[in-house]
C-alpha positions as CSV (number, residue, x, y, z in Angstrom):
1,M,0.0,0.0,0.0
2,L,1.2,3.5,-0.9
3,V,1.1,5.9,2.0
4,V,2.2,9.5,1.4
5,T,2.0,12.8,3.3
6,T,1.1,14.7,0.1
7,D,-2.5,15.4,-1.1
8,E,-1.7,14.2,-4.7
9,L,0.2,11.3,-6.2
10,P,2.2,12.2,-9.4
11,G,1.7,9.5,-12.0
12,Y,-1.6,8.3,-10.4
13,L,-5.2,9.2,-10.5
14,I,-7.4,9.2,-7.4
15,R,-10.4,7.2,-8.7
16,R,-12.3,7.2,-5.5
17,V,-12.1,8.7,-2.0
18,V,-12.9,6.0,0.6
19,G,-12.7,8.2,3.7
20,Q,-10.7,8.9,6.8
21,V,-8.5,6.2,8.3
22,I,-6.8,6.2,11.7
23,G,-4.2,3.9,13.2
24,I,-3.5,4.1,17.0
25,C,-0.7,2.9,19.1
26,A,-1.0,3.3,22.9
27,R,2.1,3.3,25.1
28,T,2.7,3.8,28.8
29,Y,4.8,6.6,30.2
30,N,6.9,4.1,32.1
31,P,10.3,4.7,30.4
32,F,11.7,1.4,31.7
33,T,9.0,-0.9,30.4
34,E,8.8,0.8,27.1
35,G,12.5,0.7,26.6
36,V,13.2,4.4,26.6
37,R,15.6,4.1,29.6
38,T,17.8,1.4,30.8
39,L,17.5,-0.2,34.2
40,W,20.3,2.2,35.4
41,G,18.2,5.2,34.3
42,D,20.3,6.1,31.3
43,P,18.7,6.9,28.0
44,N,18.4,3.8,25.8
45,P,20.9,4.2,22.9
46,A,18.3,2.7,20.6
47,I,15.6,5.2,21.5
48,A,15.3,6.4,17.9
49,E,14.5,2.9,16.8
50,V,12.0,2.4,19.6
51,L,10.2,5.6,18.8
52,A,10.2,4.8,15.0
53,R,8.8,1.3,15.8
54,W,5.9,2.9,17.7
55,R,5.1,5.3,14.9
56,Q,5.4,2.4,12.4
57,E,2.9,0.4,14.5
58,A,0.4,3.3,14.2
59,V,1.0,3.5,10.5
60,D,0.5,-0.3,10.1
61,N,-2.8,-0.1,12.0
62,M,-3.9,2.8,9.7
63,I,-3.0,0.7,6.6
64,T,-5.0,-2.3,8.0
65,G,-8.0,0.0,8.4
66,A,-7.6,1.4,4.8
67,Q,-7.3,-2.1,3.4
68,K,-10.5,-3.2,5.2
69,K,-12.3,-0.3,3.5
70,G,-11.1,-1.3,0.1
71,A,-8.4,1.4,-0.4
72,N,-5.1,0.8,-2.1
73,A,-3.4,4.1,-0.9
74,V,-3.5,6.7,1.8
75,V,-2.9,10.4,1.1
76,A,-2.3,13.3,3.4
77,M,-1.0,11.1,6.2
78,R,-0.1,12.8,9.5
79,F,0.9,11.9,13.0
80,D,-0.5,13.2,16.2
81,H,-0.2,12.2,19.9
82,R,-2.0,13.0,23.1
83,E,-2.0,12.0,26.8
84,V,-4.8,9.6,27.5
85,T,-4.1,9.5,31.2
86,T,-1.1,10.4,33.3
87,A,0.2,6.9,32.6
88,W,-0.7,6.5,28.9
89,V,0.0,8.2,25.6
90,E,-1.7,7.7,22.2
91,I,0.3,7.9,19.0
92,C,-2.0,8.4,16.0
93,A,-1.4,8.1,12.3
94,Y,-4.3,9.4,10.2
95,G,-5.0,10.2,6.5
96,T,-7.4,9.8,3.7
97,A,-7.9,6.3,2.2
98,V,-8.3,6.4,-1.6
99,V,-8.4,4.0,-4.6
100,I,-5.7,5.0,-7.1
101,A,-4.9,3.9,-10.6
102,D,-1.7,4.3,-12.7
103,R,-2.3,7.5,-14.8
104,A,-0.6,6.0,-17.9
105,A,-2.7,2.8,-17.7
106,V,-5.9,4.9,-17.3
107,E,-5.0,7.0,-20.3
108,R,-4.3,3.9,-22.4
109,E,-7.7,2.4,-21.4
110,E,-9.4,5.7,-22.4
111,Q,-7.7,5.7,-25.8
112,D,-8.6,2.1,-26.4
113,R,-12.3,2.8,-25.5
114,H,-12.3,5.9,-27.8
115,R,-10.8,3.8,-30.7
116,E,-13.4,1.1,-30.1
117,Q,-16.2,3.6,-30.1
118,E,-14.9,5.1,-33.3
119,R,-14.8,1.6,-34.9
120,R,-18.4,0.9,-33.8
121,D,-19.5,4.3,-35.2
122,R,-17.9,3.5,-38.6
123,E,-19.5,0.1,-38.7
124,R,-22.9,1.6,-37.8
125,Q,-22.6,4.3,-40.5
126,E,-21.5,1.7,-43.1
127,H,-24.5,-0.5,-42.1
128,E,-26.9,2.4,-42.4
129,R,-25.4,3.4,-45.8
130,R,-25.9,-0.2,-47.1
131,E,-29.5,-0.2,-45.8
132,R,-30.3,3.0,-47.6
133,E,-28.9,1.7,-50.8
134,R,-30.9,-1.5,-50.5
135,E,-34.1,0.5,-49.9
136,Q,-33.7,2.8,-52.9
137,P,-35.5,1.5,-56.0
138,A,-33.2,0.8,-59.0
139,L,-33.4,3.5,-61.6
140,P,-34.6,2.2,-65.1
141,A,-31.9,2.0,-67.7
142,A,-32.1,4.7,-70.4
């Protein structure tokens, strides 16, 4: 699934807006159980990885929600967080779930449909011309 922070996707067409999707990750403020601090109270040297993992969990939950709604992309994705209680924090990823299609493929399909319609129109016109010729009485020879 394609997830972007932009409102548009160069090279793609947004065929349908499915709606808002949200992914949530709840964590405690306990820095020891969450891996933010070591047992000695020092900052965990891998804190950036821990924080990134939490954000990715929120994004993964958002993607799951988008897929359940039938989307194949999320645009305008953002992060937010808030204190739920004095012991818990919520990390939220949200965006707009959409159905996208490759722009070049859509343009090719439209050209193919246009060519097919032109072919049908020519066949119909040729058929109508033959019908008119058949309906006209033959002129007597001079």
